[in-house]
C-alpha positions, 0 to 999 in steps of 0.5 A: 143794404141795411144802412138804407133801411135804417135811414128809411125807418128814421124818415117814417112819420109816427102819426098815421094818415087815416084815409084810403082810396076813394076818399076826398081829402084836403092836403096841406102842403108846405111851399117855399117861395124864395124866403117866404113859406106858405101852406097850399091846400090841394083838395081832390079824390085819392085815386091810388096809394102805392105802398113801400115803407118810407117811399109810400105815396098817394095820388090825388086828382082834382078838376081845375077849370075843366082840366083834370090835374093829378099830383103825387104826394109822398106820405112821409114828407115833412112838406105834407103838414096834414091830410084832412078827410072831407068825404069818405068814398065807397069803392071796390077797387084799389086803384081808381085809374078809370076815373080819368076817362069819366066826365060829369056824374059818372066821375063821382064816387059814392059816399060812404055813410057811417052809421053810429050805434045807438046806446 
């Protein structure tokens, strides 16, 4: 049992990915096609983060040609090059599965406006 935990600790990424549920993110994901390698950008809303050390994952949902598409990314995968936050969302739940049933404006998440302190 300890051997598995030691191997998982080696796999954990040093730099933390700083986003939370409700944020709109761009995930830069490395794809290998035959001998070529390219980076694909997947932009969408983070609807869930599942925590369990090295097996931590996050689910990103986007609408593509009128159809909802969800993809689960492992946080510590070497194929995830970087995650860029496009917009911070203001939500009051840990999982946004209710977004799947919403259409149009009701499927949007309010934007969190960060106020800067005056000096």
